[in-house]
A tleap script that builds the chain and sets N, CA, C and O, in Angstrom:
source leaprc.protein.ff14SB
mol = sequence {
  NMET ARG SER ILE GLU SER LEU SER HIE THR
  ARG TRP GLU CYS LYS TYR HIE VAL VAL PHE
  ILE PRO LYS TYR ARG LYS LYS ALA ILE PHE
  GLY GLN ILE ARG LYS GLU LEU GLY ASP VAL
  PHE ARG ARG LEU ALA ARG GLN LYS GLU SER
  VAL ILE GLU GLU GLY HIE LEU MET PRO ASP
  HIE VAL HIE MET MET ILE SER ILE PRO PRO
  LYS TYR ALA VAL SER GLN VAL VAL GLY PHE
  LEU LYS GLY LYS SER ALA ILE HIE ILE ALA
  ARG VAL TYR ALA GLY ARG LYS ARG ASN TYR
  VAL GLY GLN SER PHE TRP ALA ARG GLY TYR
  PHE VAL SER THR VAL GLY ARG ASP GLU GLN
  VAL ILE ARG GLU TYR ILE ARG HIE GLN GLU
  ALA GLU ASP ARG ARG ILE GLU GLN LEU ARG
  LEU CMET
}
set mol.1.N position { 0.806 -1.193 0.000 }
set mol.1.CA position { 0.000 0.000 0.000 }
set mol.1.C position { 0.854 1.264 0.000 }
set mol.1.O position { 0.355 2.344 -0.315 }
set mol.2.N position { 2.117 1.147 0.344 }
set mol.2.CA position { 2.973 2.312 0.419 }
set mol.2.C position { 3.380 2.719 -0.987 }
set mol.2.O position { 3.919 1.919 -1.751 }
set mol.3.N position { 3.116 3.958 -1.311 }
set mol.3.CA position { 3.496 4.455 -2.629 }
set mol.3.C position { 4.144 5.817 -2.457 }
set mol.3.O position { 3.555 6.734 -1.885 }
set mol.4.N position { 5.331 5.931 -2.946 }
set mol.4.CA position { 6.053 7.190 -2.898 }
set mol.4.C position { 5.742 7.940 -4.191 }
set mol.4.O position { 6.016 7.443 -5.283 }
set mol.5.N position { 5.179 9.118 -4.068 }
set mol.5.CA position { 4.846 9.944 -5.213 }
set mol.5.C position { 6.031 10.850 -5.524 }
set mol.5.O position { 6.976 10.939 -4.741 }
set mol.6.N position { 5.974 11.518 -6.667 }
set mol.6.CA position { 7.065 12.437 -6.970 }
set mol.6.C position { 6.554 13.635 -7.753 }
set mol.6.O position { 5.636 13.538 -8.567 }
set mol.7.N position { 7.179 14.755 -7.477 }
set mol.7.CA position { 7.010 15.968 -8.256 }
set mol.7.C position { 8.330 16.177 -8.976 }
set mol.7.O position { 9.178 15.285 -8.941 }
set mol.8.N position { 8.542 17.291 -9.615 }
set mol.8.CA position { 9.755 17.455 -10.407 }
set mol.8.C position { 11.041 17.322 -9.573 }
set mol.8.O position { 12.025 16.760 -10.055 }
set mol.9.N position { 11.048 17.825 -8.340 }
set mol.9.CA position { 12.260 17.750 -7.520 }
set mol.9.C position { 11.983 17.199 -6.127 }
set mol.9.O position { 12.766 17.419 -5.203 }
set mol.10.N position { 10.885 16.495 -5.976 }
set mol.10.CA position { 10.477 16.053 -4.646 }
set mol.10.C position { 9.925 14.640 -4.700 }
set mol.10.O position { 9.182 14.292 -5.618 }
set mol.11.N position { 10.285 13.831 -3.722 }
set mol.11.CA position { 9.665 12.523 -3.515 }
set mol.11.C position { 8.870 12.651 -2.232 }
set mol.11.O position { 9.381 13.166 -1.237 }
set mol.12.N position { 7.607 12.183 -2.238 }
set mol.12.CA position { 6.774 12.419 -1.068 }
set mol.12.C position { 5.739 11.329 -0.839 }
set mol.12.O position { 5.342 10.609 -1.755 }
set mol.13.N position { 5.320 11.236 0.408 }
set mol.13.CA position { 4.219 10.375 0.833 }
set mol.13.C position { 3.537 11.099 1.988 }
set mol.13.O position { 3.911 10.916 3.147 }
set mol.14.N position { 2.554 11.906 1.678 }
set mol.14.CA position { 1.852 12.715 2.669 }
set mol.14.C position { 0.392 12.309 2.680 }
set mol.14.O position { -0.372 12.692 1.794 }
set mol.15.N position { 0.002 11.532 3.685 }
set mol.15.CA position { -1.381 11.081 3.800 }
set mol.15.C position { -1.950 11.583 5.113 }
set mol.15.O position { -1.258 11.643 6.129 }
set mol.16.N position { -3.230 11.943 5.072 }
set mol.16.CA position { -3.886 12.529 6.233 }
set mol.16.C position { -5.237 11.869 6.455 }
set mol.16.O position { -5.947 11.524 5.510 }
set mol.17.N position { -5.574 11.701 7.731 }
set mol.17.CA position { -6.902 11.238 8.119 }
set mol.17.C position { -7.699 12.494 8.445 }
set mol.17.O position { -7.338 13.238 9.357 }
set mol.18.N position { -8.787 12.739 7.704 }
set mol.18.CA position { -9.572 13.967 7.843 }
set mol.18.C position { -11.005 13.593 8.201 }
set mol.18.O position { -11.579 12.665 7.631 }
set mol.19.N position { -11.581 14.336 9.164 }
set mol.19.CA position { -12.978 14.156 9.553 }
set mol.19.C position { -13.614 15.538 9.627 }
set mol.19.O position { -13.048 16.454 10.223 }
set mol.20.N position { -14.799 15.690 9.018 }
set mol.20.CA position { -15.552 16.926 9.175 }
set mol.20.C position { -17.041 16.605 9.195 }
set mol.20.O position { -17.462 15.518 8.798 }
set mol.21.N position { -17.840 17.582 9.669 }
set mol.21.CA position { -19.255 17.336 9.934 }
set mol.21.C position { -20.138 18.372 9.237 }
set mol.21.O position { -19.681 19.470 8.920 }
set mol.22.N position { -21.416 18.012 8.997 }
set mol.22.CA position { -22.360 19.019 8.505 }
set mol.22.C position { -22.672 20.016 9.625 }
set mol.22.O position { -22.483 19.716 10.804 }
set mol.23.N position { -23.137 21.165 9.257 }
set mol.23.CA position { -23.473 22.195 10.234 }
set mol.23.C position { -24.487 21.649 11.230 }
set mol.23.O position { -25.441 20.971 10.849 }
set mol.24.N position { -24.276 21.943 12.491 }
set mol.24.CA position { -25.121 21.495 13.603 }
set mol.24.C position { -25.154 19.978 13.738 }
set mol.24.O position { -26.001 19.426 14.440 }
set mol.25.N position { -24.242 19.321 13.071 }
set mol.25.CA position { -24.122 17.848 13.059 }
set mol.25.C position { -25.447 17.165 12.728 }
set mol.25.O position { -25.743 16.076 13.218 }
set mol.26.N position { -26.219 17.818 11.902 }
set mol.26.CA position { -27.483 17.231 11.451 }
set mol.26.C position { -27.176 16.003 10.602 }
set mol.26.O position { -26.174 15.950 9.889 }
set mol.27.N position { -28.037 15.049 10.695 }
set mol.27.CA position { -27.852 13.822 9.923 }
set mol.27.C position { -28.313 14.062 8.487 }
set mol.27.O position { -29.286 13.474 8.016 }
set mol.28.N position { -27.585 14.940 7.813 }
set mol.28.CA position { -27.995 15.396 6.483 }
set mol.28.C position { -27.378 14.590 5.358 }
set mol.28.O position { -27.827 14.692 4.217 }
set mol.29.N position { -26.356 13.786 5.648 }
set mol.29.CA position { -25.678 13.051 4.579 }
set mol.29.C position { -26.355 11.686 4.451 }
set mol.29.O position { -25.881 10.701 5.017 }
set mol.30.N position { -27.423 11.630 3.735 }
set mol.30.CA position { -28.121 10.369 3.571 }
set mol.30.C position { -28.740 10.307 2.190 }
set mol.30.O position { -28.786 11.306 1.472 }
set mol.31.N position { -29.209 9.145 1.829 }
set mol.31.CA position { -29.899 8.967 0.561 }
set mol.31.C position { -29.057 9.327 -0.638 }
set mol.31.O position { -27.901 8.921 -0.758 }
set mol.32.N position { -29.654 10.091 -1.517 }
set mol.32.CA position { -29.016 10.442 -2.784 }
set mol.32.C position { -27.760 11.277 -2.576 }
set mol.32.O position { -26.770 11.091 -3.284 }
set mol.33.N position { -27.788 12.202 -1.604 }
set mol.33.CA position { -26.607 13.046 -1.359 }
set mol.33.C position { -25.415 12.166 -1.008 }
set mol.33.O position { -24.310 12.377 -1.509 }
set mol.34.N position { -25.639 11.184 -0.150 }
set mol.34.CA position { -24.564 10.295 0.296 }
set mol.34.C position { -23.963 9.516 -0.870 }
set mol.34.O position { -22.747 9.346 -0.954 }
set mol.35.N position { -24.829 9.043 -1.772 }
set mol.35.CA position { -24.338 8.275 -2.915 }
set mol.35.C position { -23.483 9.132 -3.841 }
set mol.35.O position { -22.490 8.659 -4.395 }
set mol.36.N position { -23.866 10.371 -4.001 }
set mol.36.CA position { -23.207 11.242 -4.960 }
set mol.36.C position { -21.958 11.931 -4.415 }
set mol.36.O position { -21.048 12.239 -5.184 }
set mol.37.N position { -21.895 12.177 -3.117 }
set mol.37.CA position { -20.784 12.949 -2.557 }
set mol.37.C position { -19.425 12.276 -2.715 }
set mol.37.O position { -18.417 12.969 -2.849 }
set mol.38.N position { -19.370 10.956 -2.703 }
set mol.38.CA position { -18.094 10.269 -2.884 }
set mol.38.C position { -17.438 10.656 -4.196 }
set mol.38.O position { -16.250 10.976 -4.236 }
set mol.39.N position { -18.216 10.626 -5.270 }
set mol.39.CA position { -17.686 11.011 -6.585 }
set mol.39.C position { -17.322 12.485 -6.626 }
set mol.39.O position { -16.314 12.865 -7.222 }
set mol.40.N position { -18.144 13.316 -5.993 }
set mol.40.CA position { -17.874 14.758 -5.968 }
set mol.40.C position { -16.541 15.017 -5.266 }
set mol.40.O position { -15.705 15.764 -5.774 }
set mol.41.N position { -16.340 14.400 -4.098 }
set mol.41.CA position { -15.080 14.587 -3.366 }
set mol.41.C position { -13.882 14.103 -4.176 }
set mol.41.O position { -12.838 14.756 -4.182 }
set mol.42.N position { -14.015 12.982 -4.849 }
set mol.42.CA position { -12.897 12.455 -5.644 }
set mol.42.C position { -12.540 13.388 -6.807 }
set mol.42.O position { -11.363 13.635 -7.071 }
set mol.43.N position { -13.562 13.902 -7.499 }
set mol.43.CA position { -13.308 14.846 -8.598 }
set mol.43.C position { -12.646 16.118 -8.084 }
set mol.43.O position { -11.707 16.622 -8.699 }
set mol.44.N position { -13.128 16.636 -6.965 }
set mol.44.CA position { -12.556 17.865 -6.413 }
set mol.44.C position { -11.118 17.638 -5.949 }
set mol.44.O position { -10.264 18.505 -6.137 }
set mol.45.N position { -10.845 16.488 -5.348 }
set mol.45.CA position { -9.485 16.186 -4.886 }
set mol.45.C position { -8.521 16.139 -6.069 }
set mol.45.O position { -7.396 16.628 -5.973 }
set mol.46.N position { -8.954 15.556 -7.175 }
set mol.46.CA position { -8.091 15.494 -8.370 }
set mol.46.C position { -7.725 16.889 -8.860 }
set mol.46.O position { -6.630 17.090 -9.385 }
set mol.47.N position { -8.626 17.856 -8.694 }
set mol.47.CA position { -8.321 19.221 -9.124 }
set mol.47.C position { -7.167 19.811 -8.325 }
set mol.47.O position { -6.472 20.701 -8.813 }
set mol.48.N position { -6.954 19.331 -7.109 }
set mol.48.CA position { -5.827 19.785 -6.283 }
set mol.48.C position { -4.705 18.742 -6.278 }
set mol.48.O position { -3.871 18.726 -5.372 }
set mol.49.N position { -4.691 17.877 -7.288 }
set mol.49.CA position { -3.670 16.843 -7.447 }
set mol.49.C position { -3.596 15.911 -6.246 }
set mol.49.O position { -2.539 15.352 -5.955 }
set mol.50.N position { -4.702 15.744 -5.558 }
set mol.50.CA position { -4.792 14.887 -4.378 }
set mol.50.C position { -5.606 13.651 -4.717 }
set mol.50.O position { -6.325 13.616 -5.716 }
set mol.51.N position { -5.482 12.629 -3.864 }
set mol.51.CA position { -6.212 11.382 -4.078 }
set mol.51.C position { -6.860 10.973 -2.757 }
set mol.51.O position { -6.205 10.944 -1.715 }
set mol.52.N position { -8.141 10.661 -2.813 }
set mol.52.CA position { -8.812 10.121 -1.628 }
set mol.52.C position { -8.575 8.620 -1.640 }
set mol.52.O position { -9.133 7.893 -2.461 }
set mol.53.N position { -7.740 8.170 -0.716 }
set mol.53.CA position { -7.340 6.765 -0.648 }
set mol.53.C position { -8.461 5.898 -0.073 }
set mol.53.O position { -8.739 4.816 -0.589 }
set mol.54.N position { -9.094 6.370 0.981 }
set mol.54.CA position { -10.207 5.691 1.636 }
set mol.54.C position { -11.200 6.758 2.029 }
set mol.54.O position { -10.818 7.905 2.258 }
set mol.55.N position { -12.451 6.405 2.110 }
set mol.55.CA position { -13.438 7.360 2.562 }
set mol.55.C position { -14.723 6.669 2.939 }
set mol.55.O position { -15.067 5.620 2.393 }
set mol.56.N position { -15.433 7.269 3.881 }
set mol.56.CA position { -16.739 6.745 4.268 }
set mol.56.C position { -17.604 7.902 4.703 }
set mol.56.O position { -17.198 8.719 5.529 }
set mol.57.N position { -18.804 7.972 4.142 }
set mol.57.CA position { -19.753 9.017 4.491 }
set mol.57.C position { -20.731 8.458 5.510 }
set mol.57.O position { -21.573 7.624 5.178 }
set mol.58.N position { -20.621 8.916 6.740 }
set mol.58.CA position { -21.551 8.541 7.798 }
set mol.58.C position { -22.743 9.493 7.720 }
set mol.58.O position { -22.644 10.526 7.058 }
set mol.59.N position { -23.868 9.184 8.374 }
set mol.59.CA position { -25.010 10.097 8.325 }
set mol.59.C position { -24.697 11.491 8.866 }
set mol.59.O position { -25.292 12.472 8.418 }
set mol.60.N position { -23.765 11.592 9.827 }
set mol.60.CA position { -23.499 12.902 10.424 }
set mol.60.C position { -22.037 13.332 10.388 }
set mol.60.O position { -21.677 14.302 11.055 }
set mol.61.N position { -21.189 12.651 9.639 }
set mol.61.CA position { -19.813 13.097 9.448 }
set mol.61.C position { -19.146 12.356 8.293 }
set mol.61.O position { -19.645 11.342 7.807 }
set mol.62.N position { -18.005 12.894 7.871 }
set mol.62.CA position { -17.250 12.332 6.744 }
set mol.62.C position { -15.865 11.943 7.244 }
set mol.62.O position { -15.185 12.734 7.898 }
set mol.63.N position { -15.454 10.722 6.932 }
set mol.63.CA position { -14.096 10.231 7.209 }
set mol.63.C position { -13.401 10.049 5.883 }
set mol.63.O position { -13.992 9.522 4.940 }
set mol.64.N position { -12.153 10.476 5.792 }
set mol.64.CA position { -11.393 10.158 4.587 }
set mol.64.C position { -9.899 10.110 4.886 }
set mol.64.O position { -9.397 10.816 5.761 }
set mol.65.N position { -9.211 9.266 4.142 }
set mol.65.CA position { -7.757 9.287 4.133 }
set mol.65.C position { -7.385 9.856 2.780 }
set mol.65.O position { -7.737 9.299 1.740 }
set mol.66.N position { -6.671 10.967 2.801 }
set mol.66.CA position { -6.378 11.683 1.571 }
set mol.66.C position { -4.883 11.903 1.444 }
set mol.66.O position { -4.203 12.236 2.414 }
set mol.67.N position { -4.388 11.713 0.242 }
set mol.67.CA position { -2.984 11.942 -0.077 }
set mol.67.C position { -2.887 13.314 -0.748 }
set mol.67.O position { -3.467 13.538 -1.810 }
set mol.68.N position { -2.144 14.231 -0.113 }
set mol.68.CA position { -2.044 15.610 -0.595 }
set mol.68.C position { -0.580 15.930 -0.883 }
set mol.68.O position { 0.273 15.717 -0.022 }
set mol.69.N position { -0.271 16.440 -2.079 }
set mol.69.CA position { 1.119 16.802 -2.393 }
set mol.69.C position { 1.613 17.901 -1.450 }
set mol.69.O position { 0.817 18.720 -0.991 }
set mol.70.N position { 2.906 17.928 -1.158 }
set mol.70.CA position { 3.444 18.920 -0.215 }
set mol.70.C position { 3.337 20.361 -0.711 }
set mol.70.O position { 3.511 21.292 0.075 }
set mol.71.N position { 3.058 20.561 -1.988 }
set mol.71.CA position { 2.933 21.935 -2.471 }
set mol.71.C position { 1.602 22.569 -2.080 }
set mol.71.O position { 1.425 23.775 -2.248 }
set mol.72.N position { 0.660 21.775 -1.560 }
set mol.72.CA position { -0.615 22.286 -1.082 }
set mol.72.C position { -0.705 22.133 0.433 }
set mol.72.O position { -0.274 21.120 0.984 }
set mol.73.N position { -1.258 23.127 1.099 }
set mol.73.CA position { -1.524 23.023 2.529 }
set mol.73.C position { -2.764 22.148 2.728 }
set mol.73.O position { -3.684 22.169 1.910 }
set mol.74.N position { -2.782 21.383 3.818 }
set mol.74.CA position { -3.935 20.542 4.117 }
set mol.74.C position { -5.185 21.406 4.241 }
set mol.74.O position { -6.245 21.044 3.729 }
set mol.75.N position { -5.068 22.543 4.916 }
set mol.75.CA position { -6.220 23.424 5.101 }
set mol.75.C position { -6.754 23.938 3.766 }
set mol.75.O position { -7.961 24.121 3.610 }
set mol.76.N position { -5.871 24.169 2.817 }
set mol.76.CA position { -6.276 24.646 1.493 }
set mol.76.C position { -7.112 23.582 0.775 }
set mol.76.O position { -8.149 23.899 0.194 }
set mol.77.N position { -6.673 22.342 0.812 }
set mol.77.CA position { -7.371 21.265 0.118 }
set mol.77.C position { -8.692 20.940 0.812 }
set mol.77.O position { -9.714 20.786 0.144 }
set mol.78.N position { -8.685 20.834 2.140 }
set mol.78.CA position { -9.920 20.519 2.863 }
set mol.78.C position { -10.937 21.651 2.695 }
set mol.78.O position { -12.125 21.391 2.502 }
set mol.79.N position { -10.483 22.892 2.767 }
set mol.79.CA position { -11.372 24.030 2.549 }
set mol.79.C position { -11.969 24.010 1.149 }
set mol.79.O position { -13.147 24.316 0.965 }
set mol.80.N position { -11.159 23.650 0.171 }
set mol.80.CA position { -11.634 23.538 -1.216 }
set mol.80.C position { -12.697 22.444 -1.328 }
set mol.80.O position { -13.747 22.658 -1.934 }
set mol.81.N position { -12.428 21.271 -0.746 }
set mol.81.CA position { -13.388 20.165 -0.794 }
set mol.81.C position { -14.710 20.542 -0.150 }
set mol.81.O position { -15.777 20.300 -0.715 }
set mol.82.N position { -14.637 21.138 1.042 }
set mol.82.CA position { -15.856 21.507 1.754 }
set mol.82.C position { -16.626 22.605 1.016 }
set mol.82.O position { -17.847 22.526 0.882 }
set mol.83.N position { -15.925 23.612 0.544 }
set mol.83.CA position { -16.582 24.735 -0.119 }
set mol.83.C position { -17.247 24.352 -1.422 }
set mol.83.O position { -18.414 24.672 -1.646 }
set mol.84.N position { -16.518 23.673 -2.277 }
set mol.84.CA position { -17.064 23.301 -3.580 }
set mol.84.C position { -18.155 22.241 -3.460 }
set mol.84.O position { -19.114 22.253 -4.231 }
set mol.85.N position { -18.019 21.317 -2.494 }
set mol.85.CA position { -19.082 20.320 -2.322 }
set mol.85.C position { -20.345 20.976 -1.771 }
set mol.85.O position { -21.449 20.559 -2.122 }
set mol.86.N position { -20.213 21.987 -0.920 }
set mol.86.CA position { -21.388 22.719 -0.418 }
set mol.86.C position { -22.100 23.431 -1.563 }
set mol.86.O position { -23.330 23.456 -1.610 }
set mol.87.N position { -21.339 24.003 -2.477 }
set mol.87.CA position { -21.934 24.662 -3.641 }
set mol.87.C position { -22.680 23.632 -4.496 }
set mol.87.O position { -23.789 23.891 -4.964 }
set mol.88.N position { -22.063 22.463 -4.695 }
set mol.88.CA position { -22.705 21.398 -5.463 }
set mol.88.C position { -24.022 20.975 -4.812 }
set mol.88.O position { -25.037 20.838 -5.495 }
set mol.89.N position { -24.008 20.767 -3.499 }
set mol.89.CA position { -25.219 20.360 -2.770 }
set mol.89.C position { -26.297 21.430 -2.905 }
set mol.89.O position { -27.466 21.110 -3.119 }
set mol.90.N position { -25.910 22.697 -2.782 }
set mol.90.CA position { -26.881 23.789 -2.889 }
set mol.90.C position { -27.502 23.847 -4.276 }
set mol.90.O position { -28.707 24.061 -4.407 }
set mol.91.N position { -26.705 23.661 -5.293 }
set mol.91.CA position { -27.225 23.747 -6.661 }
set mol.91.C position { -28.103 22.558 -7.014 }
set mol.91.O position { -29.155 22.722 -7.631 }
set mol.92.N position { -27.678 21.370 -6.627 }
set mol.92.CA position { -28.401 20.168 -7.030 }
set mol.92.C position { -29.603 19.894 -6.125 }
set mol.92.O position { -30.675 19.536 -6.613 }
set mol.93.N position { -29.431 20.059 -4.811 }
set mol.93.CA position { -30.483 19.648 -3.882 }
set mol.93.C position { -31.284 20.797 -3.285 }
set mol.93.O position { -32.412 20.580 -2.843 }
set mol.94.N position { -30.749 21.990 -3.255 }
set mol.94.CA position { -31.492 23.118 -2.696 }
set mol.94.C position { -32.077 24.003 -3.789 }
set mol.94.O position { -32.753 24.987 -3.489 }
set mol.95.N position { -31.829 23.673 -5.033 }
set mol.95.CA position { -32.416 24.392 -6.142 }
set mol.95.C position { -31.857 25.783 -6.367 }
set mol.95.O position { -32.499 26.600 -7.026 }
set mol.96.N position { -30.683 26.071 -5.839 }
set mol.96.CA position { -30.080 27.388 -6.032 }
set mol.96.C position { -29.240 27.356 -7.302 }
set mol.96.O position { -28.400 26.472 -7.474 }
set mol.97.N position { -29.462 28.302 -8.172 }
set mol.97.CA position { -28.741 28.330 -9.437 }
set mol.97.C position { -27.608 29.347 -9.437 }
set mol.97.O position { -26.656 29.216 -10.206 }
set mol.98.N position { -27.705 30.353 -8.585 }
set mol.98.CA position { -26.680 31.390 -8.553 }
set mol.98.C position { -25.653 31.073 -7.477 }
set mol.98.O position { -25.624 29.966 -6.939 }
set mol.99.N position { -24.823 32.041 -7.174 }
set mol.99.CA position { -23.805 31.849 -6.151 }
set mol.99.C position { -24.446 31.507 -4.810 }
set mol.99.O position { -25.484 32.059 -4.443 }
set mol.100.N position { -23.829 30.613 -4.106 }
set mol.100.CA position { -24.330 30.136 -2.822 }
set mol.100.C position { -23.530 30.844 -1.736 }
set mol.100.O position { -22.547 30.301 -1.233 }
set mol.101.N position { -23.948 32.055 -1.371 }
set mol.101.CA position { -23.199 32.872 -0.422 }
set mol.101.C position { -24.034 33.064 0.829 }
set mol.101.O position { -25.255 33.200 0.750 }
set mol.102.N position { -23.385 33.075 1.981 }
set mol.102.CA position { -24.069 33.371 3.227 }
set mol.102.C position { -24.531 32.158 4.001 }
set mol.102.O position { -24.837 32.270 5.188 }
set mol.103.N position { -24.591 31.014 3.371 }
set mol.103.CA position { -24.978 29.794 4.058 }
set mol.103.C position { -23.955 28.722 3.726 }
set mol.103.O position { -23.293 28.783 2.690 }
set mol.104.N position { -23.832 27.752 4.599 }
set mol.104.CA position { -22.898 26.670 4.304 }
set mol.104.C position { -23.490 25.353 4.769 }
set mol.104.O position { -24.280 25.312 5.713 }
set mol.105.N position { -23.111 24.304 4.114 }
set mol.105.CA position { -23.578 22.970 4.468 }
set mol.105.C position { -22.713 22.379 5.576 }
set mol.105.O position { -23.225 21.731 6.489 }
set mol.106.N position { -21.408 22.603 5.497 }
set mol.106.CA position { -20.451 22.019 6.439 }
set mol.106.C position { -20.189 22.967 7.607 }
set mol.106.O position { -20.205 24.187 7.448 }
set mol.107.N position { -19.949 22.392 8.771 }
set mol.107.CA position { -19.578 23.185 9.942 }
set mol.107.C position { -18.155 23.705 9.755 }
set mol.107.O position { -17.370 23.143 8.992 }
set mol.108.N position { -17.837 24.784 10.463 }
set mol.108.CA position { -16.469 25.299 10.401 }
set mol.108.C position { -15.526 24.288 11.041 }
set mol.108.O position { -15.895 23.586 11.982 }
set mol.109.N position { -14.327 24.225 10.527 }
set mol.109.CA position { -13.297 23.381 11.111 }
set mol.109.C position { -13.354 21.936 10.651 }
set mol.109.O position { -14.259 21.524 9.927 }
set mol.110.N position { -12.358 21.180 11.095 }
set mol.110.CA position { -12.238 19.772 10.755 }
set mol.110.C position { -11.179 19.168 11.652 }
set mol.110.O position { -10.424 19.888 12.306 }
set mol.111.N position { -11.121 17.840 11.685 }
set mol.111.CA position { -10.071 17.122 12.395 }
set mol.111.C position { -9.117 16.575 11.348 }
set mol.111.O position { -9.550 16.084 10.306 }
set mol.112.N position { -7.827 16.655 11.618 }
set mol.112.CA position { -6.840 16.068 10.713 }
set mol.112.C position { -5.699 15.486 11.539 }
set mol.112.O position { -5.271 16.076 12.531 }
set mol.113.N position { -5.219 14.332 11.122 }
set mol.113.CA position { -4.009 13.763 11.713 }
set mol.113.C position { -3.199 13.137 10.585 }
set mol.113.O position { -3.748 12.706 9.571 }
set mol.114.N position { -1.911 13.097 10.775 }
set mol.114.CA position { -1.057 12.500 9.751 }
set mol.114.C position { -1.140 10.987 9.841 }
set mol.114.O position { -1.335 10.425 10.918 }
set mol.115.N position { -0.993 10.347 8.714 }
set mol.115.CA position { -0.993 8.895 8.650 }
set mol.115.C position { 0.452 8.485 8.476 }
set mol.115.O position { 1.081 8.795 7.464 }
set mol.116.N position { 0.966 7.797 9.454 }
set mol.116.CA position { 2.355 7.367 9.388 }
set mol.116.C position { 2.437 5.877 9.130 }
set mol.116.O position { 1.921 5.374 8.132 }
set mol.117.N position { 3.074 5.199 10.017 }
set mol.117.CA position { 3.263 3.757 9.879 }
set mol.117.C position { 1.974 2.971 10.082 }
set mol.117.O position { 1.898 1.809 9.681 }
set mol.118.N position { 0.969 3.569 10.690 }
set mol.118.CA position { -0.277 2.861 10.976 }
set mol.118.C position { -1.349 3.082 9.912 }
set mol.118.O position { -2.537 3.155 10.226 }
set mol.119.N position { -0.933 3.185 8.678 }
set mol.119.CA position { -1.869 3.429 7.580 }
set mol.119.C position { -2.943 2.350 7.504 }
set mol.119.O position { -4.116 2.670 7.311 }
set mol.120.N position { -2.578 1.102 7.648 }
set mol.120.CA position { -3.540 0.010 7.548 }
set mol.120.C position { -4.564 0.076 8.667 }
set mol.120.O position { -5.737 -0.223 8.443 }
set mol.121.N position { -4.150 0.458 9.861 }
set mol.121.CA position { -5.070 0.589 10.991 }
set mol.121.C position { -6.102 1.671 10.699 }
set mol.121.O position { -7.287 1.480 10.974 }
set mol.122.N position { -5.679 2.787 10.155 }
set mol.122.CA position { -6.601 3.883 9.846 }
set mol.122.C position { -7.533 3.491 8.707 }
set mol.122.O position { -8.713 3.843 8.731 }
set mol.123.N position { -7.029 2.774 7.715 }
set mol.123.CA position { -7.901 2.299 6.632 }
set mol.123.C position { -9.017 1.412 7.193 }
set mol.123.O position { -10.181 1.566 6.823 }
set mol.124.N position { -8.663 0.495 8.074 }
set mol.124.CA position { -9.656 -0.396 8.688 }
set mol.124.C position { -10.651 0.395 9.530 }
set mol.124.O position { -11.850 0.119 9.496 }
set mol.125.N position { -10.164 1.367 10.277 }
set mol.125.CA position { -11.028 2.202 11.104 }
set mol.125.C position { -12.068 2.919 10.234 }
set mol.125.O position { -13.250 2.942 10.579 }
set mol.126.N position { -11.643 3.495 9.126 }
set mol.126.CA position { -12.558 4.208 8.233 }
set mol.126.C position { -13.571 3.238 7.623 }
set mol.126.O position { -14.754 3.562 7.529 }
set mol.127.N position { -13.123 2.062 7.212 }
set mol.127.CA position { -14.022 1.083 6.588 }
set mol.127.C position { -15.097 0.591 7.541 }
set mol.127.O position { -16.242 0.384 7.139 }
set mol.128.N position { -14.730 0.402 8.812 }
set mol.128.CA position { -15.644 -0.228 9.770 }
set mol.128.C position { -16.263 0.757 10.757 }
set mol.128.O position { -16.819 0.340 11.773 }
set mol.129.N position { -16.175 2.039 10.479 }
set mol.129.CA position { -16.686 3.056 11.399 }
set mol.129.C position { -18.193 2.952 11.599 }
set mol.129.O position { -18.672 3.087 12.725 }
set mol.130.N position { -18.934 2.720 10.549 }
set mol.130.CA position { -20.394 2.675 10.657 }
set mol.130.C position { -20.845 1.508 11.537 }
set mol.130.O position { -21.724 1.676 12.382 }
set mol.131.N position { -20.262 0.350 11.349 }
set mol.131.CA position { -20.616 -0.815 12.170 }
set mol.131.C position { -20.249 -0.577 13.633 }
set mol.131.O position { -20.986 -0.969 14.538 }
set mol.132.N position { -19.127 0.056 13.853 }
set mol.132.CA position { -18.689 0.347 15.224 }
set mol.132.C position { -19.636 1.338 15.894 }
set mol.132.O position { -19.949 1.185 17.074 }
set mol.133.N position { -20.093 2.344 15.164 }
set mol.133.CA position { -21.055 3.301 15.712 }
set mol.133.C position { -22.355 2.605 16.104 }
set mol.133.O position { -22.931 2.903 17.151 }
set mol.134.N position { -22.821 1.672 15.261 }
set mol.134.CA position { -24.046 0.931 15.576 }
set mol.134.C position { -23.857 0.076 16.820 }
set mol.134.O position { -24.759 -0.022 17.651 }
set mol.135.N position { -22.677 -0.551 16.953 }
set mol.135.CA position { -22.404 -1.402 18.119 }
set mol.135.C position { -22.404 -0.576 19.402 }
set mol.135.O position { -22.964 -1.005 20.411 }
set mol.136.N position { -21.790 0.589 19.375 }
set mol.136.CA position { -21.747 1.458 20.547 }
set mol.136.C position { -23.143 1.957 20.904 }
set mol.136.O position { -23.493 2.050 22.080 }
set mol.137.N position { -23.941 2.279 19.883 }
set mol.137.CA position { -25.313 2.744 20.106 }
set mol.137.C position { -26.141 1.636 20.776 }
set mol.137.O position { -26.956 1.921 21.654 }
set mol.138.N position { -25.939 0.387 20.369 }
set mol.138.CA position { -26.657 -0.727 20.975 }
set mol.138.C position { -26.267 -0.886 22.444 }
set mol.138.O position { -27.113 -1.188 23.286 }
set mol.139.N position { -24.984 -0.682 22.747 }
set mol.139.CA position { -24.531 -0.774 24.144 }
set mol.139.C position { -25.172 0.304 25.006 }
set mol.139.O position { -25.488 0.059 26.170 }
set mol.140.N position { -25.366 1.496 24.446 }
set mol.140.CA position { -25.998 2.587 25.187 }
set mol.140.C position { -27.465 2.302 25.487 }
set mol.140.O position { -27.986 2.737 26.513 }
set mol.141.N position { -28.136 1.567 24.589 }
set mol.141.CA position { -29.556 1.269 24.775 }
set mol.141.C position { -29.796 0.222 25.853 }
set mol.141.O position { -30.899 0.126 26.392 }
set mol.142.N position { -28.786 -0.552 26.166 }
set mol.142.CA position { -28.951 -1.617 27.174 }
set mol.142.C position { -28.949 -1.086 28.570 }
set mol.142.O position { -29.077 -1.854 29.523 }
savepdb mol mol.pdb
quit
């Protein structure tokens, strides 16, 4: 799974675990939006020469492992993903055709950590997050 990328004078492997939520943590990522957002995020990441290695859209948050070239700041790429995907959601699902200013779909901020030697552990965590959330919820009901 380890792949060293290269730019003209740089060899790099910069992967990040990123989590962000919809505004007010509303369970807004469901149904058709959930199915479509994966492709939207992947297309947007390619525009910043980044690759989403793993990702999972939960009903109330997004997990992804993303590979970002060192020439881009993590905040720049995550801000781009959140901003452009919010515009897409507004145009397709909220019926807005003009600029989407003054409102946002995503909450401010995000969580990010670097992925080092434990890349496989983080991949598994992202893949099985939904099942783990259901298991914890069942424990709370008992």
